N, C-alpha and C positions, 0 to 999 in steps of 0.2 A: 863203288866204294874202294878206296885205296888203303892198304895197310903196309907196315914196314916189317921185313923179315929180320931174322937174327943178324944177318950180315949188313944190315942197314939199307938194303935196296928196297925200293918201293915195289909193291906188287899189287896187281888188281885182284879184287875179291868180289864175287857176285853172290848176294844173299840167295839162299835156296828158296825157290818159288814153292808156294803151297801146292800140294798134289791135288789132282781132281777128286780123289777120295776124301781128302781133308775138306775141300770146298763143299762137296756134296753133303758131308756130315754136318758142317756148319749150317748149310741151308736147311737141312732137315730139323736141326735143333731150333733154328729161327722159326720155322713153320709151326713146330709144336708149341713154342712159347706164344706166338701170335694167336694161334687158335685158342689157347687157354684164355688170353685176354679178351678175344671176341666172345667166347662163351660166357665169360664172367660178366662182361658188359650186357649181353643179351639177358642173362638171368636176373641181373639187378634191375635193369631199366624197364623190364616188362611190367613191373608193378606200379609204374608211374601213373599218376592221375591227371597230371597237367604237363604241357610241354616243358615248363621250367623244371619240374621235378624230374622229368626224363633226362634233361641235361645234367642236373645235379647228381643223379645216380650214375650216369655215364662218367662224369668227372671222378666220382669216388672210385669207380672200377679202374679207370686208367691210372689213378694215383697208386694203385697196387701193382701196376705193371709198367715200371719206368724203363724197361729194357729197350723199348722202341720209341715211346712217346715221352720225351723229357718233361713237357708241359702241354696243357691243352686248354683252349678257351672255346666256350660255346656261346655264340651270339644268335639271337632270334630276331628276325625281321619284324619290326613293329607294324601295327595295323595300317598306318598311312603309307607304308612302303618306301619311306625316304631315309629311315635310320634303322640300325640294329642295336639291340640292347643285350648287354652281357648277362647271360643266364646262369653260368657256372664256370668254374676254372679249377684246374689242378696244377700243382707245381709252380704256382705264381702267388706271391704274397699279396695280401689285400692292399689296394691302393697303388699297385704297380703301374708305371706309365704305359706298359704294354697291354694293360687290361683295363682300358678306359670303359666307363659304364655305358656310354652310348657313342656310336660311330656313325657318321653319314655314309650313305651308300653311293653318293654321286661325287664324292671328293677323293683326292689322292691321299688316302690314309695309308699308314705304314703297312697295314695288313691287306691292302689292295682289294678291298671288297668290290669296288666298281669293276675291276678286271674279271673277278670270279663271276659276278652277276652277268656281265656282258657275254662271256663264253660258256657259262654254266659248266665249267670244268675247273679242276684244281690249278692253283698257281703256286709255284715254288719260289720262296724268297731265300736267297743265300746271303752270306755276310751280314747276319743280323746286327752285328756290332756297328755297322755303318748306318743302319736304319733306326735302331733304338740306342739311346745313350746307355740304357741299363737293360741288358737282355735278361728275360726271365730265367732264373737259375735252374729250375727243374729240381731233381732230387740227387743229381750227381755233382761231383766237384768240377768236372770239365765244363766249360761254357758251351752252350748250344749255339751252333752257327747257322742252322738251316731250319726253316719252317715250311710246312705245306698248308695252304688254306683251301679247304674243300667246301663245296656247296652242300647244304642240308636241304633236301627237296621234300615236297609234300605231294602226296598222291591226291586225286587221280591224274592231275595234269602236270605233274612234276614241276610245280611252281617252286620258286625259291622260298624256303622257310627260314633259313639261317645259314650260319657258317661255323665250321670247325677249324680252328687254328691248331695244328699239331706241330709242336716243336720236336724235330727229329733228334733222337739221342745221338750225342757226338760219337758213340761207339758203333753206330748203325750205318751201313752203307745204303744210300738212297737209290736202290736199284728197282727193277720191275717188280720183284717180290715185295719190297717194302711199299711201293706205290699201291700194289694190289691190296695189301693189308690196310693201308690208310683209306682206300676206297671202301673197303668192307666196313671199317669203323664208321665212316660217314653214313653208309647204308643202314647200319644197325641203329644209329642215332635217329635217322629219318623214320625208320619203322617204329621205334619206341615213341617218338613224338606223335606220329599218326595214330598209334593205338591209344595215346593218352588224350586225344582231342574228343 
């Protein structure tokens, strides 16, 4: 960054970098917040009687914790294995183009379910504004620009049971800690669905 001194001469100015202590404190606060969200989700979803109810209760829990997940979509794979049906959502208005009621698993959908199913691992989608004409708003004023789509698995053979689409809060850095949190979210939802079957 360049600034101008009192005598009119340009001078260089480097913003102060955050100290290791500051970064460590922020990471600690993030961890506390995320653990609270995971505990809340587990406490609510354990009472579910059906997979759909497990998704609905998980969506309710995440709606109360928008610090990391701006919006969430829960899709369950239907019995024939060719489509996934929207079971619940948070931070997304009813009828939103990003929350279609049914999506094919073998097509090039904007949430890339085919890629997630093929690798059975999360897929990160950046620049959501170029994928969707209307990005789900979440609960914050800033637009969400990144989403992570994670597989929801079913035991005992870790079969694909559904998908969690997590819109990353625009104030959240998508680092290893955040990826770990999202992985744990998907695992919590998988466990709740298995318990409800």
